C-alpha positions as CSV (number, residue, x, y, z in Angstrom):
1,X,-8.4,-14.0,-9.2
2,X,-9.8,-13.6,-12.8
3,X,-9.8,-9.9,-12.3
4,X,-6.2,-9.9,-11.3
5,X,-5.2,-11.9,-14.4
6,X,-7.1,-9.4,-16.6
7,X,-5.4,-6.4,-15.0
8,X,-2.0,-8.1,-15.3
9,X,-2.6,-8.7,-19.0
10,X,-3.7,-5.1,-19.5
11,X,-0.6,-3.8,-17.7
12,X,1.7,-6.1,-19.8
13,X,0.0,-4.8,-23.0
14,X,0.5,-1.2,-22.0
15,X,4.2,-1.8,-21.2
16,X,4.9,-3.7,-24.4
17,X,3.2,-1.0,-26.5
18,X,5.3,1.7,-24.9
19,X,8.6,-0.2,-25.3
20,X,10.6,1.4,-28.2
21,X,12.1,-0.8,-30.9
22,X,15.6,0.6,-30.3
23,X,15.9,1.2,-26.6
24,X,18.8,3.3,-25.4
25,X,21.4,1.8,-23.1
26,X,19.9,1.4,-19.6
27,X,20.2,3.4,-16.4
28,X,19.9,1.9,-12.9
29,X,18.4,3.7,-10.0
30,X,17.8,3.6,-6.2
31,X,15.4,5.6,-4.1
32,X,13.7,6.1,-0.8
33,X,10.0,7.0,-0.3
34,X,7.6,8.2,2.3
35,X,3.9,7.6,1.8
36,X,0.6,8.5,3.5
37,X,-1.8,5.5,3.6
38,X,-5.5,6.0,3.4
39,X,-7.5,2.8,4.1
40,X,-10.8,2.6,2.2
41,X,-14.2,0.8,2.5
42,X,-14.0,-1.9,5.2
43,X,-10.3,-1.4,5.9
44,X,-11.1,2.2,6.7
45,X,-13.6,1.0,9.4
46,X,-10.8,-0.7,11.2
47,X,-7.9,1.8,10.9
48,X,-7.3,5.4,10.2
49,X,-4.6,7.0,8.0
50,X,-1.0,6.3,8.7
51,X,2.5,6.6,7.1
52,X,4.8,4.0,5.5
53,X,8.4,4.2,4.4
54,X,10.3,2.2,1.8
55,X,13.1,1.7,-0.7
56,X,13.1,1.1,-4.4
57,X,15.5,-0.2,-7.0
58,X,14.9,0.4,-10.7
59,X,16.2,-0.4,-14.2
60,X,15.4,2.0,-17.1
61,X,15.7,0.1,-20.4
62,X,14.4,3.0,-22.4
63,X,13.2,6.6,-22.1
64,X,9.6,5.4,-21.8
65,X,9.7,2.5,-19.4
66,X,11.1,1.9,-15.9
67,X,10.9,-1.5,-14.1
68,X,10.9,-1.0,-10.4
69,X,11.3,-3.3,-7.4
70,X,9.8,-1.8,-4.2
71,X,9.8,-2.7,-0.5
72,X,7.7,-0.7,2.0
73,X,6.9,-1.1,5.6
74,X,4.1,0.6,7.5
75,X,2.1,0.3,10.7
76,X,-1.4,1.3,11.8
77,X,-1.9,2.0,15.5
78,X,-4.9,2.7,17.8
79,X,-7.5,0.8,15.7
80,X,-11.2,1.4,16.0
81,X,-11.7,-1.5,18.3
82,X,-9.9,0.4,21.0
83,X,-12.8,2.9,21.3
84,X,-15.8,1.2,19.7
85,X,-18.5,0.3,22.2
86,X,-20.6,-2.9,22.4
87,X,-24.1,-3.3,23.9
88,X,-24.0,-5.5,27.0
89,X,-26.9,-7.3,28.6
90,X,-27.8,-4.2,30.6
91,X,-28.7,-2.5,27.3
92,X,-26.0,0.1,27.7
93,X,-22.9,0.7,25.5
94,X,-19.5,-0.3,27.0
95,X,-15.9,0.1,25.8
96,X,-13.0,-2.2,26.6
97,X,-10.4,-0.1,28.7
98,X,-7.5,-2.5,27.9
99,X,-8.3,-2.9,24.2
100,X,-5.3,-2.8,21.8
101,X,-5.6,-3.0,18.0
102,X,-2.4,-2.6,15.8
103,X,-1.5,-3.6,12.3
104,X,1.8,-4.0,10.5
105,X,1.9,-4.1,6.7
106,X,4.9,-4.9,4.5
107,X,4.9,-5.0,0.7
108,X,7.3,-6.4,-1.9
109,X,6.2,-5.3,-5.4
110,X,7.4,-5.2,-9.0
111,X,6.1,-2.1,-10.8
112,X,6.1,-0.8,-14.3
113,X,6.3,2.9,-14.8
114,X,5.2,4.0,-18.3
115,X,6.0,7.6,-19.1
116,X,3.3,9.5,-20.9
117,X,5.5,12.4,-22.1
118,X,9.0,13.7,-21.6
119,X,9.8,17.3,-21.0
120,X,13.4,18.0,-21.5
121,X,16.4,15.7,-21.9
122,X,16.0,12.5,-19.9
123,X,17.9,12.4,-16.6
124,X,18.9,16.1,-17.0
125,X,18.2,18.9,-14.5
126,X,14.8,20.6,-14.9
127,X,13.4,17.7,-17.0
128,X,10.2,15.9,-15.9
129,X,7.8,13.2,-17.0
130,X,4.3,12.2,-15.9
131,X,3.7,8.4,-15.9
132,X,1.3,5.6,-15.3
133,X,2.3,3.1,-12.6
134,X,1.0,-0.5,-12.5
135,X,2.4,-3.3,-10.4
136,X,1.8,-6.3,-8.2
137,X,3.4,-8.6,-5.7
138,X,3.1,-9.7,-2.1
139,X,1.7,-7.9,0.9
140,X,2.2,-9.3,4.4
141,X,-0.1,-8.0,7.1
142,X,-0.4,-8.8,10.8
143,X,-3.4,-7.5,12.7
144,X,-3.1,-7.9,16.5
145,X,-6.1,-7.4,18.8
146,X,-6.2,-7.9,22.5
147,X,-7.9,-6.7,25.7
148,X,-11.5,-6.8,24.4
149,X,-14.2,-7.4,27.0
150,X,-16.4,-10.5,26.3
151,X,-20.0,-9.2,25.4
152,X,-21.6,-12.5,26.3
153,X,-20.6,-12.6,30.0
154,X,-23.0,-12.1,32.9
155,X,-22.5,-10.8,36.4
156,X,-19.4,-8.5,36.5
157,X,-18.0,-7.2,33.2
158,X,-14.4,-8.2,33.7
159,X,-13.7,-11.2,31.4
160,X,-11.7,-10.5,28.3
161,X,-11.7,-12.4,25.0
162,X,-8.5,-14.3,24.1
163,X,-6.1,-12.1,22.0
164,X,-6.2,-13.0,18.3
165,X,-4.1,-12.2,15.2
166,X,-5.1,-12.1,11.6
167,X,-2.0,-12.4,9.4
168,X,-1.3,-13.5,5.9
169,X,1.0,-13.2,2.9
170,X,-1.4,-11.9,0.3
171,X,-1.2,-11.3,-3.4
172,X,-2.2,-7.8,-4.5
173,X,-1.8,-5.1,-7.1
174,X,-1.5,-1.4,-7.4
175,X,-2.2,1.2,-10.1
176,X,-1.9,5.0,-10.2
177,X,-0.2,8.1,-11.6
178,X,2.9,10.0,-10.8
179,X,5.5,12.6,-12.0
180,X,9.2,12.3,-11.9
181,X,11.1,15.7,-11.9
182,X,14.9,16.0,-12.0
183,X,16.3,18.6,-9.6
184,X,19.9,18.1,-10.8
185,X,21.3,15.7,-13.4
186,X,20.5,12.0,-12.4
187,X,18.7,13.0,-9.2
188,X,14.9,13.2,-9.2
189,X,11.9,13.8,-7.0
190,X,9.1,11.3,-7.6
191,X,5.5,12.1,-6.5
192,X,2.8,9.5,-7.0
193,X,-0.6,8.4,-5.9
194,X,-1.9,4.8,-6.1
195,X,-4.7,2.5,-5.4
196,X,-3.8,-0.8,-3.7
197,X,-5.8,-4.0,-3.3
198,X,-4.7,-7.0,-1.2
199,X,-6.4,-10.5,-1.4
200,X,-6.7,-10.6,2.4
201,X,-9.4,-10.4,5.1
202,X,-10.2,-9.2,8.6
203,X,-12.6,-11.3,10.6
204,X,-16.1,-10.1,11.5
205,X,-16.5,-8.4,14.9
206,X,-20.3,-7.9,14.8
207,X,-20.7,-6.9,18.5
208,X,-18.6,-3.8,17.6
209,X,-20.3,-3.2,14.3
210,X,-17.4,-4.4,12.1
211,X,-18.2,-6.7,9.2
212,X,-15.8,-9.2,7.6
213,X,-13.5,-7.2,5.3
214,X,-12.4,-8.6,2.0
215,X,-10.4,-7.6,0.0
216,X,-8.3,-5.0,1.9
217,X,-8.0,-1.8,-0.1
218,X,-6.3,1.6,0.4
219,X,-4.9,4.6,-1.4
220,X,-1.4,5.9,-0.9
221,X,0.2,9.2,-1.7
222,X,3.9,9.7,-1.4
223,X,7.1,11.3,-2.4
224,X,10.6,9.9,-3.0
225,X,14.1,10.9,-3.8
226,X,15.7,8.8,-6.6
227,X,19.3,8.6,-7.8
228,X,20.3,7.2,-11.2
229,X,23.6,6.1,-12.7
230,X,24.5,4.9,-16.1
231,X,24.7,1.2,-17.0
232,X,27.6,1.8,-19.3
């Protein structure tokens, strides 16, 4: 938690330093995004890469800063537990034919986009600006596992473990880089890549070679279409 406070303070300092003394009248914006999620470290042992989709709403108080509210929803299917073997008392590896492992992940975040440079007139066709993105908020994940055979049984290998769910509303943060390019006046394509960390955990499944995972971390790379209108 101390690390999150430090990162939050750093993000605030960056945003304040970039805020101009005489900000122009603000613009509002809405957008839709598609992203490719890449779980890393322990999270990546459980699930492979998947997509997520979302919506954003933004306020632009100046040519250098955008404040953005973001909601995304994604899912991870066919987790590693569906195919990972365990070693039974006969000394041989066995898989669970009925195993299911699925995860849903929602995020509600507030982000600050700090433009590093502006090429062309803001919000005009053919203008673009690279930016740094920092943000934080809440992630809700729900990890459902069922159909695993019980490695401790004897006799016939038929008994399954009780299904279980790991779920939580978790605090988290993200940071990354992007570029916003206007294809026509007030309509932009936004491409960004970010690192995400959630203060959440998956339980240990040692018989299948999965250790307890904390925190949950992933990268996402995505593109969005954004529409702006004047606040005048």
